[in-house]
MISE-311894 format. One line per 5 residues: number of its first residue (from 1); their letters; for each residue x, y, z of N, C-alpha, C. Coordinates in nm, 2 decimals, always signed. Layout:
BEGIN
NUM	A	X/Y/Z/X/Y/Z/X/Y/Z  ...
END
This chain:
BEGIN
1	MLRFL	-0.49/-0.38/-0.20/-0.58/-0.38/-0.09/-0.70/-0.47/-0.12  -0.79/-0.49/-0.03/-0.90/-0.58/-0.05/-0.99/-0.54/-0.16  -1.05/-0.63/-0.23/-1.15/-0.60/-0.33/-1.27/-0.53/-0.27  -1.31/-0.43/-0.34/-1.42/-0.34/-0.28/-1.55/-0.42/-0.25  -1.59/-0.50/-0.34/-1.72/-0.57/-0.32/-1.71/-0.66/-0.20
6	AFLAL	-1.59/-0.73/-0.18/-1.58/-0.81/-0.07/-1.58/-0.74/+0.06  -1.51/-0.62/+0.07/-1.51/-0.55/+0.19/-1.64/-0.48/+0.23  -1.72/-0.45/+0.12/-1.85/-0.40/+0.15/-1.94/-0.51/+0.22  -1.93/-0.63/+0.18/-2.00/-0.74/+0.23/-1.96/-0.77/+0.37  -1.83/-0.75/+0.40/-1.78/-0.80/+0.53/-1.74/-0.69/+0.62
11	AACGS	-1.78/-0.56/+0.59/-1.74/-0.45/+0.67/-1.78/-0.46/+0.82  -1.90/-0.51/+0.84/-1.96/-0.52/+0.97/-1.88/-0.62/+1.06  -1.80/-0.71/+1.00/-1.72/-0.81/+1.07/-1.60/-0.75/+1.14  -1.56/-0.63/+1.10/-1.43/-0.57/+1.15/-1.46/-0.52/+1.29  -1.35/-0.50/+1.36/-1.36/-0.45/+1.50/-1.27/-0.33/+1.53
16	VDYDD	-1.23/-0.25/+1.42/-1.15/-0.14/+1.44/-1.23/-0.01/+1.47  -1.19/+0.06/+1.57/-1.26/+0.19/+1.60/-1.18/+0.30/+1.54  -1.23/+0.35/+1.43/-1.16/+0.45/+1.36/-1.15/+0.58/+1.44  -1.25/+0.61/+1.52/-1.25/+0.73/+1.60/-1.13/+0.73/+1.70  -1.09/+0.62/+1.75/-0.98/+0.61/+1.85/-0.84/+0.60/+1.78
21	APVGK	-0.84/+0.60/+1.65/-0.70/+0.59/+1.59/-0.63/+0.72/+1.60  -0.50/+0.71/+1.65/-0.43/+0.84/+1.67/-0.37/+0.88/+1.54  -0.35/+1.01/+1.53/-0.29/+1.07/+1.41/-0.14/+1.05/+1.42  -0.08/+1.00/+1.31/+0.07/+0.99/+1.30/+0.13/+1.09/+1.21  +0.24/+1.05/+1.15/+0.31/+1.15/+1.06/+0.36/+1.08/+0.94
26	LSGTV	+0.32/+1.14/+0.82/+0.36/+1.09/+0.69/+0.47/+1.18/+0.64  +0.57/+1.11/+0.57/+0.68/+1.19/+0.51/+0.72/+1.11/+0.39  +0.80/+1.18/+0.30/+0.85/+1.11/+0.18/+0.75/+1.13/+0.07  +0.77/+1.04/-0.03/+0.69/+1.06/-0.16/+0.63/+0.93/-0.20  +0.50/+0.94/-0.24/+0.43/+0.82/-0.30/+0.45/+0.83/-0.45
31	LVMWV	+0.51/+0.73/-0.50/+0.53/+0.72/-0.65/+0.47/+0.58/-0.69  +0.36/+0.59/-0.77/+0.30/+0.47/-0.82/+0.31/+0.47/-0.97  +0.35/+0.35/-1.03/+0.37/+0.34/-1.17/+0.29/+0.23/-1.23  +0.24/+0.25/-1.35/+0.16/+0.15/-1.43/+0.26/+0.07/-1.51  +0.26/-0.06/-1.50/+0.35/-0.15/-1.58/+0.28/-0.24/-1.68
36	GETEA	+0.15/-0.24/-1.68/+0.09/-0.32/-1.78/-0.06/-0.35/-1.75  -0.12/-0.43/-1.84/-0.26/-0.47/-1.82/-0.27/-0.56/-1.70  -0.38/-0.56/-1.64/-0.41/-0.65/-1.52/-0.40/-0.80/-1.57  -0.35/-0.88/-1.48/-0.33/-1.02/-1.50/-0.45/-1.10/-1.46  -0.54/-1.04/-1.38/-0.66/-1.11/-1.32/-0.79/-1.07/-1.39
41	GEGDG	-0.78/-0.99/-1.49/-0.90/-0.95/-1.56/-0.99/-0.85/-1.49  -0.94/-0.79/-1.38/-1.01/-0.69/-1.31/-0.93/-0.56/-1.29  -0.99/-0.45/-1.27/-0.92/-0.33/-1.24/-0.87/-0.26/-1.37  -0.78/-0.16/-1.35/-0.73/-0.08/-1.46/-0.59/-0.12/-1.50  -0.53/-0.22/-1.44/-0.39/-0.26/-1.48/-0.31/-0.30/-1.37
46	RFVYV	-0.18/-0.31/-1.39/-0.09/-0.36/-1.29/-0.01/-0.24/-1.24  +0.00/-0.22/-1.11/+0.06/-0.10/-1.06/+0.17/-0.14/-0.96  +0.28/-0.06/-0.95/+0.39/-0.08/-0.86/+0.42/+0.04/-0.78  +0.43/+0.03/-0.65/+0.48/+0.14/-0.57/+0.63/+0.14/-0.58  +0.69/+0.25/-0.61/+0.83/+0.26/-0.63/+0.89/+0.36/-0.52
51	PSATP	+0.97/+0.31/-0.43/+1.04/+0.40/-0.34/+1.13/+0.49/-0.41  +1.12/+0.62/-0.38/+1.21/+0.72/-0.44/+1.33/+0.75/-0.35  +1.40/+0.86/-0.39/+1.51/+0.90/-0.30/+1.46/+0.94/-0.16  +1.33/+0.98/-0.16/+1.27/+1.02/-0.03/+1.14/+0.92/-0.02  +1.16/+0.80/+0.02/+1.05/+0.70/+0.02/+0.94/+0.74/+0.13
56	LRFER	+0.83/+0.69/+0.10/+0.71/+0.70/+0.19/+0.74/+0.64/+0.32  +0.71/+0.71/+0.43/+0.73/+0.67/+0.56/+0.62/+0.71/+0.65  +0.57/+0.62/+0.74/+0.46/+0.65/+0.83/+0.51/+0.62/+0.97  +0.51/+0.73/+1.05/+0.55/+0.72/+1.19/+0.43/+0.72/+1.28  +0.41/+0.62/+1.36/+0.29/+0.60/+1.44/+0.30/+0.66/+1.57
61	ANPSA	+0.19/+0.72/+1.62/+0.18/+0.78/+1.75/+0.11/+0.68/+1.85  +0.08/+0.57/+1.80/+0.00/+0.47/+1.89/+0.10/+0.41/+1.99  +0.07/+0.43/+2.12/+0.16/+0.38/+2.22/+0.17/+0.23/+2.23  +0.07/+0.16/+2.17/+0.07/+0.01/+2.18/+0.12/-0.05/+2.05  +0.18/+0.03/+1.96/+0.23/-0.02/+1.83/+0.34/-0.12/+1.84
66	TLKTI	+0.33/-0.23/+1.77/+0.45/-0.32/+1.77/+0.55/-0.28/+1.67  +0.51/-0.19/+1.58/+0.61/-0.13/+1.48/+0.58/+0.01/+1.47  +0.68/+0.09/+1.51/+0.66/+0.24/+1.52/+0.67/+0.31/+1.39  +0.76/+0.26/+1.30/+0.78/+0.33/+1.17/+0.76/+0.23/+1.06  +0.69/+0.26/+0.96/+0.66/+0.17/+0.85/+0.71/+0.24/+0.72
71	QPQMM	+0.80/+0.18/+0.65/+0.85/+0.23/+0.52/+0.84/+0.12/+0.41  +0.74/+0.13/+0.33/+0.72/+0.02/+0.23/+0.84/+0.02/+0.13  +0.86/-0.11/+0.08/+0.96/-0.13/-0.03/+0.88/-0.14/-0.16  +0.96/-0.16/-0.27/+0.89/-0.18/-0.40/+0.80/-0.30/-0.39  +0.68/-0.28/-0.45/+0.58/-0.39/-0.44/+0.47/-0.36/-0.54
76	YTDGG	+0.39/-0.46/-0.57/+0.27/-0.44/-0.65/+0.16/-0.39/-0.55  +0.08/-0.30/-0.60/-0.03/-0.25/-0.52/-0.15/-0.23/-0.61  -0.27/-0.25/-0.56/-0.39/-0.23/-0.64/-0.47/-0.11/-0.59  -0.41/-0.03/-0.51/-0.49/+0.09/-0.46/-0.61/+0.03/-0.38  -0.72/+0.10/-0.40/-0.84/+0.05/-0.33/-0.92/-0.05/-0.41
81	SIPAL	-0.88/-0.09/-0.53/-0.95/-0.19/-0.61/-1.10/-0.17/-0.62  -1.14/-0.04/-0.65/-1.28/+0.00/-0.64/-1.34/+0.00/-0.78  -1.45/-0.08/-0.80/-1.51/-0.08/-0.94/-1.56/+0.06/-0.98  -1.57/+0.08/-1.11/-1.61/+0.21/-1.16/-1.75/+0.25/-1.11  -1.84/+0.16/-1.09/-1.97/+0.20/-1.04/-1.97/+0.26/-0.90
86	AQVFK	-1.87/+0.21/-0.82/-1.86/+0.26/-0.68/-1.78/+0.39/-0.67  -1.71/+0.42/-0.77/-1.62/+0.54/-0.76/-1.69/+0.67/-0.76  -1.82/+0.67/-0.79/-1.90/+0.79/-0.79/-1.92/+0.84/-0.65  -1.90/+0.75/-0.55/-1.93/+0.79/-0.41/-1.81/+0.85/-0.35  -1.83/+0.96/-0.27/-1.72/+1.03/-0.21/-1.64/+0.94/-0.12
91	GFSPW	-1.51/+0.94/-0.13/-1.42/+0.87/-0.04/-1.38/+0.73/-0.10  -1.44/+0.69/-0.21/-1.42/+0.56/-0.27/-1.34/+0.56/-0.40  -1.26/+0.67/-0.42/-1.17/+0.66/-0.54/-1.06/+0.56/-0.51  -1.02/+0.48/-0.61/-0.92/+0.38/-0.59/-0.79/+0.43/-0.54  -0.76/+0.56/-0.56/-0.63/+0.61/-0.51/-0.65/+0.73/-0.42
96	GYAPA	-0.78/+0.75/-0.37/-0.81/+0.86/-0.28/-0.73/+0.86/-0.15  -0.71/+0.74/-0.10/-0.64/+0.72/+0.03/-0.51/+0.64/-0.01  -0.44/+0.68/-0.12/-0.33/+0.60/-0.17/-0.22/+0.57/-0.06  -0.18/+0.66/+0.02/-0.08/+0.63/+0.12/-0.12/+0.52/+0.22  -0.25/+0.53/+0.26/-0.30/+0.43/+0.35/-0.31/+0.29/+0.28
101	YIVHD	-0.35/+0.28/+0.15/-0.35/+0.16/+0.08/-0.21/+0.10/+0.07  -0.12/+0.18/+0.04/+0.02/+0.14/+0.01/+0.08/+0.09/+0.14  +0.07/+0.16/+0.25/+0.12/+0.12/+0.38/+0.06/-0.02/+0.42  -0.07/-0.03/+0.41/-0.14/-0.15/+0.44/-0.10/-0.27/+0.35  -0.09/-0.24/+0.22/-0.04/-0.35/+0.13/+0.09/-0.40/+0.17
106	WLFVA	+0.18/-0.30/+0.21/+0.32/-0.34/+0.24/+0.32/-0.44/+0.36  +0.24/-0.41/+0.46/+0.23/-0.50/+0.58/+0.20/-0.64/+0.54  +0.11/-0.65/+0.44/+0.07/-0.79/+0.39/+0.18/-0.85/+0.31  +0.24/-0.78/+0.22/+0.36/-0.83/+0.15/+0.46/-0.88/+0.24  +0.50/-0.80/+0.34/+0.60/-0.84/+0.44/+0.55/-0.96/+0.52
111	RKCVN	+0.43/-0.96/+0.56/+0.38/-1.08/+0.64/+0.38/-1.21/+0.57  +0.35/-1.21/+0.44/+0.35/-1.33/+0.36/+0.50/-1.38/+0.35  +0.59/-1.29/+0.34/+0.73/-1.34/+0.34/+0.78/-1.39/+0.48  +0.72/-1.33/+0.58/+0.75/-1.39/+0.72/+0.69/-1.53/+0.72  +0.57/-1.55/+0.67/+0.50/-1.68/+0.68/+0.58/-1.78/+0.60
116	DNSAN	+0.65/-1.74/+0.50/+0.73/-1.83/+0.41/+0.88/-1.85/+0.46  +0.91/-1.78/+0.57/+1.05/-1.78/+0.62/+1.15/-1.73/+0.51  +1.10/-1.63/+0.44/+1.18/-1.57/+0.33/+1.19/-1.41/+0.35  +1.16/-1.36/+0.47/+1.16/-1.22/+0.49/+1.30/-1.16/+0.49  +1.31/-1.04/+0.43/+1.44/-0.97/+0.45/+1.43/-0.89/+0.58
121	PDQAA	+1.53/-0.82/+0.62/+1.52/-0.75/+0.75/+1.41/-0.65/+0.77  +1.38/-0.58/+0.66/+1.26/-0.49/+0.67/+1.13/-0.56/+0.68  +1.12/-0.67/+0.61/+0.99/-0.74/+0.62/+0.98/-0.82/+0.75  +1.09/-0.86/+0.80/+1.09/-0.94/+0.93/+1.04/-0.86/+1.04  +1.05/-0.72/+1.03/+1.00/-0.63/+1.14/+0.85/-0.65/+1.16
126	VAQMP	+0.78/-0.70/+1.06/+0.63/-0.72/+1.07/+0.59/-0.84/+1.15  +0.69/-0.93/+1.18/+0.66/-1.06/+1.24/+0.58/-1.05/+1.36  +0.61/-0.95/+1.45/+0.54/-0.95/+1.58/+0.41/-0.88/+1.57  +0.37/-0.83/+1.46/+0.24/-0.75/+1.45/+0.12/-0.85/+1.43  +0.02/-0.84/+1.52/-0.10/-0.93/+1.50/-0.18/-0.87/+1.39
131	FGESA	-0.27/-0.96/+1.34/-0.35/-0.92/+1.22/-0.43/-0.80/+1.25  -0.50/-0.79/+1.36/-0.58/-0.67/+1.39/-0.51/-0.54/+1.39  -0.38/-0.54/+1.42/-0.31/-0.42/+1.42/-0.29/-0.36/+1.27  -0.29/-0.45/+1.18/-0.27/-0.41/+1.04/-0.39/-0.32/+1.00  -0.51/-0.35/+1.04/-0.63/-0.27/+1.02/-0.62/-0.14/+1.09
136	TVAAE	-0.57/-0.15/+1.21/-0.55/-0.02/+1.29/-0.46/+0.07/+1.22  -0.35/+0.02/+1.16/-0.26/+0.10/+1.09/-0.33/+0.17/+0.97  -0.41/+0.10/+0.90/-0.49/+0.16/+0.79/-0.57/+0.28/+0.84  -0.64/+0.26/+0.95/-0.72/+0.37/+1.01/-0.63/+0.49/+1.05  -0.52/+0.46/+1.10/-0.43/+0.57/+1.15/-0.38/+0.65/+1.03
141	VIKTL	-0.35/+0.59/+0.92/-0.30/+0.66/+0.80/-0.41/+0.74/+0.74  -0.53/+0.68/+0.73/-0.64/+0.76/+0.67/-0.67/+0.88/+0.76  -0.67/+0.86/+0.89/-0.70/+0.97/+0.98/-0.59/+1.08/+0.97  -0.47/+1.04/+0.95/-0.35/+1.13/+0.94/-0.37/+1.21/+0.81  -0.41/+1.15/+0.70/-0.44/+1.22/+0.57/-0.55/+1.33/+0.59
146	IATNT	-0.65/+1.30/+0.66/-0.76/+1.39/+0.69/-0.71/+1.50/+0.78  -0.64/+1.47/+0.89/-0.59/+1.57/+0.98/-0.50/+1.67/+0.92  -0.42/+1.63/+0.82/-0.32/+1.71/+0.76/-0.38/+1.78/+0.63  -0.51/+1.77/+0.61/-0.58/+1.83/+0.50/-0.53/+1.78/+0.37  -0.47/+1.66/+0.36/-0.43/+1.60/+0.24/-0.55/+1.55/+0.16
151	VAPND	-0.65/+1.50/+0.23/-0.78/+1.46/+0.17/-0.89/+1.52/+0.25  -1.01/+1.53/+0.19/-1.13/+1.59/+0.26/-1.19/+1.50/+0.36  -1.24/+1.55/+0.46/-1.31/+1.47/+0.56/-1.43/+1.39/+0.50  -1.46/+1.27/+0.56/-1.57/+1.19/+0.51/-1.63/+1.12/+0.63  -1.76/+1.12/+0.63/-1.83/+1.06/+0.75/-1.84/+0.91/+0.74
156	IAPQL	-1.83/+0.85/+0.62/-1.86/+0.71/+0.61/-1.73/+0.63/+0.57  -1.67/+0.67/+0.46/-1.56/+0.59/+0.40/-1.45/+0.54/+0.50  -1.39/+0.63/+0.58/-1.28/+0.59/+0.67/-1.32/+0.47/+0.76  -1.43/+0.48/+0.83/-1.47/+0.37/+0.92/-1.50/+0.25/+0.84  -1.57/+0.26/+0.73/-1.60/+0.14/+0.65/-1.48/+0.07/+0.60
161	IASAV	-1.38/+0.15/+0.55/-1.25/+0.09/+0.50/-1.18/+0.02/+0.62  -1.17/+0.09/+0.73/-1.10/+0.04/+0.85/-1.16/-0.09/+0.90  -1.29/-0.09/+0.90/-1.36/-0.21/+0.95/-1.35/-0.33/+0.85  -1.35/-0.30/+0.72/-1.34/-0.40/+0.62/-1.21/-0.47/+0.62  -1.10/-0.40/+0.64/-0.97/-0.46/+0.63/-0.94/-0.54/+0.76
166	AGPIA	-1.03/-0.54/+0.85/-1.02/-0.62/+0.97/-1.11/-0.75/+0.96  -1.17/-0.77/+0.84/-1.26/-0.88/+0.82/-1.19/-1.01/+0.79  -1.26/-1.12/+0.78/-1.21/-1.26/+0.76/-1.13/-1.28/+0.63  -1.17/-1.21/+0.52/-1.10/-1.23/+0.39/-0.96/-1.17/+0.41  -0.94/-1.05/+0.47/-0.81/-1.00/+0.50/-0.73/-1.09/+0.59
171	KSRWN	-0.80/-1.14/+0.69/-0.72/-1.23/+0.78/-0.67/-1.35/+0.71  -0.75/-1.41/+0.62/-0.70/-1.53/+0.55/-0.58/-1.49/+0.46  -0.57/-1.37/+0.41/-0.46/-1.33/+0.33/-0.34/-1.30/+0.42  -0.36/-1.25/+0.54/-0.25/-1.23/+0.63/-0.18/-1.36/+0.67  -0.26/-1.47/+0.68/-0.20/-1.60/+0.71/-0.16/-1.68/+0.60
176	EDGAC	-0.17/-1.63/+0.48/-0.14/-1.71/+0.36/+0.00/-1.75/+0.35  +0.02/-1.88/+0.30/+0.15/-1.93/+0.28/+0.18/-1.94/+0.13  +0.31/-1.94/+0.09/+0.35/-1.96/-0.05/+0.33/-1.84/-0.14  +0.31/-1.73/-0.08/+0.28/-1.61/-0.17/+0.40/-1.51/-0.18  +0.51/-1.53/-0.10/+0.62/-1.43/-0.10/+0.68/-1.42/-0.23
181	ARDKV	+0.73/-1.53/-0.29/+0.79/-1.53/-0.42/+0.70/-1.49/-0.53  +0.57/-1.53/-0.52/+0.47/-1.50/-0.62/+0.45/-1.35/-0.63  +0.45/-1.28/-0.52/+0.42/-1.14/-0.51/+0.54/-1.05/-0.54  +0.66/-1.10/-0.56/+0.77/-1.02/-0.58/+0.76/-0.95/-0.72  +0.80/-0.83/-0.73/+0.80/-0.75/-0.85/+0.90/-0.82/-0.95
186	TSAHV	+0.85/-0.85/-1.07/+0.93/-0.92/-1.17/+1.05/-0.84/-1.22  +1.15/-0.90/-1.27/+1.27/-0.83/-1.32/+1.22/-0.75/-1.45  +1.13/-0.80/-1.53/+1.08/-0.73/-1.64/+1.01/-0.60/-1.60  +0.94/-0.60/-1.50/+0.87/-0.48/-1.45/+0.97/-0.38/-1.39  +1.07/-0.43/-1.32/+1.17/-0.35/-1.27/+1.25/-0.27/-1.38
191	DMIRR	+1.27/-0.34/-1.49/+1.34/-0.28/-1.60/+1.25/-0.17/-1.66  +1.12/-0.20/-1.67/+1.03/-0.09/-1.72/+1.03/+0.03/-1.64  +1.04/+0.01/-1.50/+1.04/+0.12/-1.41/+1.18/+0.20/-1.43  +1.29/+0.13/-1.44/+1.42/+0.19/-1.45/+1.43/+0.27/-1.58  +1.36/+0.22/-1.69/+1.37/+0.30/-1.81/+1.29/+0.43/-1.80
196	ALPAP	+1.19/+0.43/-1.71/+1.11/+0.55/-1.70/+1.17/+0.66/-1.61  +1.26/+0.62/-1.52/+1.31/+0.72/-1.43/+1.45/+0.76/-1.46  +1.49/+0.88/-1.42/+1.62/+0.93/-1.45/+1.73/+0.84/-1.39  +1.84/+0.83/-1.46/+1.95/+0.75/-1.41/+2.01/+0.82/-1.29  +2.05/+0.74/-1.18/+2.11/+0.80/-1.07/+2.25/+0.86/-1.11
201	PGARS	+2.29/+0.96/-1.03/+2.42/+1.02/-1.06/+2.53/+0.91/-1.06  +2.62/+0.92/-1.17/+2.73/+0.83/-1.17/+2.70/+0.69/-1.23  +2.57/+0.67/-1.27/+2.53/+0.53/-1.32/+2.59/+0.52/-1.46  +2.65/+0.40/-1.49/+2.70/+0.37/-1.62/+2.59/+0.32/-1.71  +2.61/+0.35/-1.84/+2.51/+0.31/-1.94/+2.49/+0.16/-1.94
206	AQRPG	+2.59/+0.09/-1.91/+2.58/-0.06/-1.91/+2.49/-0.11/-1.80  +2.47/-0.02/-1.70/+2.38/-0.06/-1.59/+2.24/-0.03/-1.62  +2.21/+0.04/-1.72/+2.07/+0.07/-1.76/+2.01/-0.04/-1.84  +1.88/-0.07/-1.83/+1.82/-0.17/-1.91/+1.81/-0.12/-2.06  +1.82/-0.21/-2.15/+1.81/-0.17/-2.29/+1.67/-0.12/-2.33
211	KGPVA	+1.65/-0.11/-2.46/+1.52/-0.06/-2.51/+1.41/-0.16/-2.48  +1.29/-0.11/-2.46/+1.18/-0.20/-2.43/+1.06/-0.12/-2.37  +0.96/-0.18/-2.32/+0.84/-0.11/-2.26/+0.89/-0.02/-2.15  +0.81/+0.09/-2.13/+0.84/+0.19/-2.03/+0.72/+0.20/-1.94  +0.75/+0.20/-1.81/+0.64/+0.22/-1.71/+0.59/+0.36/-1.71
216	QIVQV	+0.47/+0.38/-1.67/+0.41/+0.52/-1.67/+0.37/+0.56/-1.53  +0.41/+0.68/-1.50/+0.38/+0.74/-1.36/+0.23/+0.77/-1.36  +0.16/+0.72/-1.26/+0.02/+0.75/-1.24/-0.02/+0.83/-1.12  +0.07/+0.84/-1.02/+0.05/+0.92/-0.91/+0.18/+0.96/-0.84  +0.19/+1.08/-0.80/+0.30/+1.13/-0.71/+0.25/+1.22/-0.60
221	IDFGA	+0.27/+1.19/-0.48/+0.23/+1.27/-0.37/+0.35/+1.29/-0.28  +0.39/+1.41/-0.25/+0.51/+1.44/-0.17/+0.47/+1.50/-0.04  +0.51/+1.43/+0.07/+0.48/+1.47/+0.21/+0.59/+1.55/+0.27  +0.70/+1.57/+0.20/+0.81/+1.64/+0.25/+0.91/+1.56/+0.33  +1.01/+1.62/+0.38/+1.12/+1.55/+0.46/+1.06/+1.50/+0.59
226	P	+1.13/+1.39/+0.64/+1.09/+1.33/+0.77/+1.10/+1.44/+0.88
END
């Protein structure tokens, strides 16, 4: 998601009304894994959202939604990218609104592949979504997390985050070209994830990656069946 310092500076530029965002439905499991040190010199490392047997899914109640159901695929995610100094404030934990960050990140991953004419069928579903709606989705997920008592209410953070992801830096990333292949999870990181997770039933040993680095689970949130 957007770097925290940037969205603080640009929050006032957003036009999302958090109070009007409808509550949707979250189901499935959030599984985030650490695969190594950060490559940009910022944050706590490199993280991957990993779809499980019951992947995260967000069903929207917004009647004007161009995409009613959002189900992220495997991708890199940086959570809220919040510096340590800012994490002392309520609502600004880098993973406090993890499902919202992951759903929002997925829309951008998919959009970049649409921009590069390299989208798979799931990514192509984002093609008709205008930029402003991506920020609305973030607001809807945060509001759903609060409405279902998954996270505590907050008077400031939800509106600030929703407004920030509607700002010009986010828009430039939404329209970015040449990023689809660059943002794809590498085969080395996929192998690290596969070494960390149980083999699926019936899997042959030859299908499993050999010895090497193992990814670490950093967060699991289960919303139950759809």
